[in-house]
Each structure stands twice: as C-alpha cells, then as structure tokens.
C-alpha positions, 0 to 999 in steps of 0.5 A: 170330804172335799179335801179327800177327793182333792187329795185323792186326785193329786195322789192318783195322778202322781202315782200314775206317772210312776207306774211301771206297768199298765193295762188298757181299761177298754178290753172288757166285753159286756153281755148287757148289750145282748150282743157282746161288745167291748165297752168302747163299741156299744155307744153307751155309758156303761160302768163295770164293777169287777169281781176284785172290786166286789171282794175288796170294796168296803161293802156288805151288800148289793146296794152298798156296792152300787153306790160306789159307782159313778152316777148311781144314787141309792136311796136306802132306808137301812143298812146291811141290805135292809132295803134300798131304792136304785136311782139313775139319771133322775129316775124313780126307784121303779124305773131301773131294771135289775137282772140276774144273768139276763133274766128280770128280777124286778118284783111285781109288788113294788120297786122297793124290792128290786134291790133284794138280790138273792145271790151273795157278793162272792158269787158275783163275777161282775155287775154291768150298769148300762145308763139310760133307756134299755127297753128296746132290749129288755122290755118295760122298766128299763127307763133310768138304766139296766143293772145286770148281775153276772154270776160266776156259774153263768160266765166263763168259770175256769177249771179247778176249785176256789172259795172266797168270803168273809166273817165279821163280828161287829157293833150291836151284836152284828154278824156279817158273812158272805161266801161262796165256793165253786168247782168246775171240771171239764163238763161239770160246774157246781156253786154255792153261795151264802150270806148273813146280816144279823143284828139287833140294830142301832138304837134311835132315841125318843123323838120329842115332837112338841112339849106334849108329845114324844115318840118312843125310841126303837132299835133298827134290827134286821135279820137277812139270810141268803143261800144259793145253789147253781150248777151246769153240765155240757151235754155234748159239743153244742149244748149246755144246761145251767141252773140257779135256785136262790132263797132270800129271807129278811126280817127287819124294823121298817118304821117311817120307811113309807110314811111319817105318820106318828102311829107308824111302828112298822115291821116287815118280813119278806122272802123271795125264792128265784129259780132259773134254767138255761139251755144254750147252743153254741157253734164254731161259726159264732151262732148261738141259741139260748132258751131261758125260764125263770120263776120267782115267788115272793112273800111280804108281811107288813105290820104298820103297828101292833096297837091295832089290826094292820097286817098286810100280806102279799104273795107274788108270783112272776114267771119269765121266759126268753128265747135268744138267737144270734148269728155273725155275717162276714165278720162285720154284721151281727144279728140277734133276735129274741122273744120274751113272755111274762106272767105276773100275779098277786094275792093280797089282803091289802091290794086285792087279787090280780094278775096280768101278762106281757110278751114282747119281741126284738131284732138287733143288728150291729155293723162294725166298719173300720172305727165305726160301730152302729147298733140298731134295735126294734122292739114290739111289746104287748101288755095287758096295761097299755096294749101294743107299744113299739120301742126302738134304739139307735146307738153309735160309736167312733174311735180315733187314737185315744178318743171315743165319740158315742151317742145313743137315743131310745124310747122306754115305757113302764106300767104301774105296779101293783102297789102304785095301782092298789095299795091300801084300796082295801083298808077301812078307815085309812089313816091320814098321810098314808099312801093310797094306790090309783087303779086308773094310772096310765103307763109311763112313756119317754125318750132318752138321748145321750152323747158322750166322749171317752178320752184316754189320758194315758193307756190306764187313765180314762176320762168320760163325759156324757150329756143326757136327756129324757122327755117323759109323759105320765110319770107315776109318783105319790103326791099329797092330795085331799080326800075331796080330790080323791073321791071321784076314783072308785074302789079305793076304800074308805077315807077320812073326810077332809084328810090328806093322803099320798095319792098315786098320780100321773105327772103329765110332762117330766123332762130330765137333763143332766151331765156325768163326768168320770175318771177311771184308772188302774195300774201296777206300781210293782209286782205285789203293788196295785192301785185302782181308783174311780171317781164320778160327778153327776149333775141332774135337773128335773124341769117340773115343779109339781113332783111327788115324794120320790121324784123330788128326792133325787140328788142334784149333785152326786159324787161317787169315789172308790180306791183300792190299794194292794201293797204286799201283805196289805189290802186297803179300800175306801169309798166315799159319796157326797150328794146334794138334794132338796131338803124335806121336813116332816113336823109329825115326827120332827124329822129333817132330810138334810139338803146334803151329806157325805159318807166314808166307808173303809176296809183294811186287811193284812195277810195272815197267810196265803189267801187269808187276811185279817179284816177290819171294816168301818162303815160311816167313818165320820159318824154322819147323821143322815137320811136318804128317805125322810124319816128313815134314820140310817146307821151311824159309825159301825165297826166290824172285824173278822177274817176274809179269805180267797182260796184257789 
C-alpha cells in the first residue's frame, strides 16, 4: 500500500510537467459557507467532490465516496450503504452535520443513521465538506464538520435532457445500480433518481470462542432501495419554487453492529421519507431571499435476537424550517441573516415517547478588501435541552501570489440524541454489555481553531496544510460501567446485579489536536486525456485517557487517495486508504479490531459507443480482512461488472 502511494506521487509529478493544458483549482464557489465564496476566500479548510468524481470513482454509496476525501474517516459496519459513521478531526459520529441542499437530515434517534442519504449518487452535483466548527451557520451538531450534498436540481442545471447511471451484477448475487434522469427547459425542471444495492451478503464462518463454545456462522445480507423525485418552476422574473421527495429503505444483517454480546443475532429494517420545498427570490441587485421547509419521517425496527422477545420499534419525526436573506453593499460587504426552527419527536417501545424543539437566528458578514477576506458570524440558539447558547465564528484569508493564508475560530454545541439519553431504558432485565442511555446527560460544548496555508506549486497543483485544535467539555460517549455505579440514575429499567453495561456518560474535558496535509492536482494531457489525483494525510491526537468506545476508535493516522484517468476510450479510477488506530479485543466473540489496515478499490470502463461504457469494479482489491467497529466484519474482495452510461 505504501508503495502504491509513493509510485502515485512520482507518476503524477512527472505527468504534471508534461501537461499541455491546465486550469486553476480555486475557481469553484461553495454554498456551505452560507454566503457563496470561492474556496480561497472562506478562511476554512474545504474539500469539494465534483459530479465527475462522483460518477467515476469506485464507490457505490454516499459514504464510500466520502472515504476518498482527505481527513474524513468512515467507520462503516457493512458495505454498499448498510451503515456508516462519519468522523472528522477526532469527532464522534454524532458531531458531524449532514445537509441536503443546506437542509439538515441528521436523525433525531441516533447519529448512526446520518449516512442514510435519500438521494442517488447520480443526482448529486457536488459534495462540499467544511472541516471544523459550523454551528454558527447551521446550529447544533456541527462540531467536527459539515457535509453539504448539493443536488443537480438545486444547483444551476443547464437546459436540456441528460441521464447517467450504472447497472452491475456481482459476487454473492449482488445487484448494484444507481441512475438519474434530468430535464430542464426555460422555466421548468424535473429530476428522477433511483438506486438499488441488494445481495445475499458475504458469508461469515462459525466463530470458535473456546473449546466448548462456537458461535454460528451467518451472512451479511442487505437490501437497500431509494427513489427520489425533484422539480422546480420559475414563477416569474423574481420567484422560483423547488421541491424534493425521497424514500429510502434498508433491510440488513446487523450482528455485532452495536454490541459484542454472544446473544447478538441482530437484524434491522430502516426507512426514511424526506420532503423539502423552497421558495427563492433573486434580484438583479444581488439580494436573495429563500424560505425553506422540510419534513422527515424515519422508522426503525431492530431485532436483537429471534431467540427471545427483543424487537425495538421506533418512529421519528423531524420538521425543519429556515428563512435566509442576503444583500450586497458596494461590492465589498455582503450580509446574510436567517432564522431556523426544528421540531423533533420519537415514539419507541424501547426509548419511550419524547419530543423537543429548537430555534435559532444568525447574522453573518463578509468583508473583502484587496487580498483580504474577513468573515464574522454571530448566532443565538435556544434548545429545550440546554436553553440559550451563543455561538460565534471568525474566519479570515489572505492571498498573495501563489499562497493563501487562512485562519478560523468558532464555538459549537450538541445535545444528546434520543438513543444516548434513553436507549434500553424500558427494557426489563437488560443483558450485560448492552448499551444503556442516560437521561441526565449534559449538552456538549467546545471551541475549535485552525490555521492553514494553500500553496500553488503550479496553477494546477495545490498543496494544503492545516493545524487544528478543539477544546470540548461534557463529550458524550459509552463507557463500560458496573451496575453498582449506575443505580443512582432513575428511570433506566432493570439491570443484572453486578453486571457491566456500556453506559452513556459525559466526559469532562476532551482536547483534540492535529494536522492535515493535502495534495490536489488535475490537468489535461491532451484533448481526450485527463488525469486527476488527490492525496491527504491526517494526524489526530486526543488527550484524555478515559475515552469511551467511539472516541477511542478514531484513526490517529489516516491517508486517503484517489486517481481518475481518462485516456481516449478508457476510464480508470482507483481509491485507497490507510489508517492506524487503537487495537481493540472482544474475547466474548473472539474478535480483534486490528491497529491498522489498508484498502484499495478500483474501477475500469471501456467505451462501447458514445456515452456507454462496459464497466468492471472491484472493492477491496487486496481482500483485506478488517473491521471499523469491533465485531462488525467488513466485506472481502467483491467483483462486479455491468454497464455505465452518460447521455446528454
């Protein structure tokens, strides 16, 4: 794996000197900063995954795309979109905010569901990743970072009809497909997206725990379907309406996803229905007004084991609305303000019935003067869980020739989700080493800072370096705790005397420090030959010896890389990652989370005719035996092949 990265660097540097044409890497404008800015003007560390990369990378799902991005760690429990947690800069899985076209989709039940994105890969125009605190712009949960999925309908789609997608068949009776079709003419827009990942799953052999105990083998089956409809209409010269409605359903084996208990034979069925509408007003003077509302209903049925009554059923409702207004003053100052409101509700036989609400408002200003861009944000939030909270943010960038200097600092906050507060509270005689919620959890608070430099070795080769830090209080995690130390907490069900449970607790002080290095390049070799390459290294250190099961599983060293080559009729892409983290052992199920592993995925396509390619894809080329979460075995080498098309 290390030889692969070294060879990649030498090859790319050689080709860069021979490139006949090039283009700048700083021309993209990001929306995630609320006021659209070029990447170099934001003062932040931002990555963008373009629609070309999305369609060409060897990835079948949203979180497989994310793990190709520098600094993002995906702690997946299964392949092909089964489940994955997003970790950024030493965050927990609940500390990353996920947006679709600027609207929150984080699930109120648990952060484990935040990767269930109800849009197909082919509907995505780009993915914007903002690292570090983003609570001043978007409110709670944006601690480690913000991931904003910009869909084609909510971006500037060109007139005409287009379609793209892929259909594959592979090992273990896999059917893998994702497709989208879009049409725009004058005032009207329409889009349809579909995706399917279905398989009997790879086989996990019986596990021998000791001379007298053998756990039965099983298959990691999955059946994941998504359909999404979007549209828009320009009402007049000023006003436009856009909408989206999406349904995602998942049925999968979930054994050892959440526990290392020998009784664990878990299966899970989840679904979510996401709806969103936007009214937007734009004037020739540069002012905008957008009014947004979204509604998400999620259902989850979790069966811990069919051997005894253990079915947990949850229904979640999440309503979100925002109003944002912006204006420009003398080409130097841009102002934006907005209001946000959320309502969350859960009905559960395991966690009980609960609801709460949140609202907030922000004021943002961007000042441009010569080579300096300064951004200031002030935000006030009210949440039933923690009352009023003020979250400011300051960012600055300075450009000089081929160097950009940037710095940022901001505050973030996150309240416990319903799982952290109430999981298993209503279970009678909860078996040992299961997760247990804590109704008395305090909201997390923290400050994040970063300083960095962007250096353009050439117009099309960008080197980035960032130093980051975060000081947090009351971080929430699950810590193995004896029943005798839990007994003074009320309303938590009945526990076995003297047994240990993974109890949700506040960890008083957690300090995160780290650095990131990135190298990005894309160039045109000749008319039909292009090459893009990205590589990043992230070092993260957390200074606390009393970490729980999720905080302690972060990657201390993380390398991400991707290469995309177009050469006449050939398309080739490969992505790789390498991570080092703390080793973990679960003796009860004879499972080891190794201290490091490397992973390679590849795809090759050959043009059959214009816009149609024969496609072969291999996930986990080296057949690496690995886990991201202790006990949850990830798939080995997986071969698939089919057809890929791009028709415009």
